BALUM-345366 format. One line per 3 residues: number of its first residue (from 1); their letters; for each residue z, y, x of C-alpha. Coordinates in steps of 0.1 Angstrom, whole numbers. Each point is the difference from the previous one (the first is absolute). Example, Ala and Ser with C-alpha at 12.3 -4.5 7.8 and 13.67 -1.06 7.14 Angstrom:
1 = as = 78,-45,123; -7,34,14
% end
This chain:
1 = mtp = -790,1372,-893; -20,-31,-7; -13,-10,-35
4 = gda = 26,-29,1; 28,26,5; -13,21,-29
7 = esl = 0,-32,-22; 35,-8,11; 11,35,-8
10 = gar = -17,-2,-34; 17,-34,-7; 34,13,10
13 = fqr = -5,31,-21; -11,-21,-30; 32,-20,4
16 = ged = 21,32,-1; 12,1,35; 16,35,7
19 = aal = -11,-1,37; -36,-5,-11; 2,32,-20
22 = gem = 13,19,30; -28,-14,22; -26,10,-27
25 = yqq = 15,35,0; -2,3,37; -36,-12,1
28 = yag = -15,17,-31; 21,31,-10; -20,23,24
31 = pmf = -34,-10,-12; 12,-1,-36; 13,36,5
34 = ata = -33,11,14; -18,-15,-31; 25,17,-24
37 = isl = -3,34,18; -38,-2,0; 2,-4,-38
40 = lgn = 28,25,-7; -1,26,28; 38,3,-1
43 = req = 24,-16,24; 29,-3,-25; -22,-14,-27
46 = aad = -16,-24,25; 34,-12,12; 11,-5,-37
49 = avq = -32,-20,-6; 7,-23,30; 36,-5,-11
52 = raf = -12,-9,-35; -27,-23,14; 25,-20,21
55 = lqa = 23,-2,-30; -28,-12,-23; -12,-25,27
58 = wqa = 36,-13,4; 3,-4,-38; -33,-19,-1
61 = adg = 7,-21,32; 3,-33,-18; -35,5,-15
64 = fdp = -16,7,34; -24,-27,12; 9,-5,37
67 = rre = -36,-12,7; -11,36,-7; 3,28,25
70 = lkp = 29,24,-4; -18,31,11; -26,3,-29
73 = wly = 26,-10,-25; 25,27,12; -27,27,2
76 = ait = -10,-8,-36; 36,4,-11; 3,32,21
79 = rra = -31,15,-17; 14,-8,-34; 34,15,10
82 = avd = -17,31,13; -18,4,-34; 33,-4,-18
85 = vyr = 17,26,22; -29,24,-5; 2,-4,-38
88 = rer = 37,5,0; -2,31,21; -28,14,-21
91 = rsa = 21,-5,-32; 30,16,15; -20,29,13
94 = knv = -11,7,-35; 37,2,-10; 11,25,26
97 = slq = 19,28,-17; -11,36,5; 37,8,4
100 = lvr = 0,-20,32; -29,21,13; 19,32,-9
103 = elp = 31,-12,19; -19,-5,33; 11,24,26
106 = ddg = -24,29,7; 12,8,35; -33,6,18
109 = pam = -3,-22,30; 13,-32,-17; -24,4,-29
112 = erv = -28,8,25; 7,-33,18; -1,-18,-33
115 = wyv = -34,16,-8; -14,-9,34; 11,-36,-4
118 = aev = -15,-2,-34; -33,14,13; -1,-24,29
121 = rda = 7,-30,-24; -26,12,-24; -26,3,28
124 = frr = 9,-34,13; -5,-16,-34; -34,17,-3
127 = lra = -13,-17,32; -24,-30,-4; 19,-32,0
130 = qer = -14,-12,33; 11,32,19; 34,1,-18
133 = evl = 7,-36,9; -5,5,38; 20,33,-1
136 = ela = 28,-16,-19; 3,-28,25; -1,25,29
139 = yyr = 25,25,-14; 22,-19,-24; 2,-33,19
142 = gyt = -5,14,36; -29,-24,8; -24,7,29
145 = qqe = -37,-1,-7; -2,-34,16; 28,-13,-23
148 = iaa = -18,15,-30; -32,-17,9; 18,-33,3
151 = elg = 20,5,-33; -32,8,-19; -23,-23,18
154 = lpl = -23,29,10; -18,9,32; 19,27,20
157 = gtv = -29,24,-3; 2,-2,-38; 37,8,1
160 = ksr = -7,30,23; -28,13,-22; 21,-3,-32
163 = tsr = 29,17,18; -21,29,11; -16,3,-34
166 = ghr = 34,-1,-17; 13,27,23; -30,22,-7
169 = qla = 3,-5,-37; 38,9,1; -8,31,21
172 = dll = -25,11,-26; 23,-8,-30; 30,18,17
175 = ahl = -19,30,14; 16,23,-25; 34,-7,16
178 = rep = -11,16,32; -11,32,-16; 27,27,3
181 = tal = -5,9,-37; 7,-35,-12; 35,8,-12
184 = as = -4,37,-7; 6,9,-36
% end
């Protein structure tokens, strides 16, 4: 897409054309999702943030300056939406009833899977941002290392190093899951 096309898309969006919003979604939803998931570490929350970001952008369309680029404007809205989602989730987590916890099934394997998932998510969140970013693009978005390098504007060797470092860190953080006594009580 040429800069003229981007300006044209921005101008059509600013005028409120529905088709322009669809084109924006096709072009920017994936990268916006990657931005949101790098901030939130949760696919559902990231999808919620992207949906909120598009809604907020659409509501502010008439104030968009079509001489500006859409991408930085959308990413700024996405970051703010991700912060809003994080704050909302944090508030609701504080209000979780202990009764709900007591009602969860304690049927062994299902609870064990929940525990494993929680441990993996926690380990993933504890990675350095650089390693987490490349692993998210690889595992959540299905990108190849070449695609990650292009998306992030990094040399392929840097992506490979970060991927390797991230895998090592995850292995260390999750070593307790490999031990046979990890679930023994």
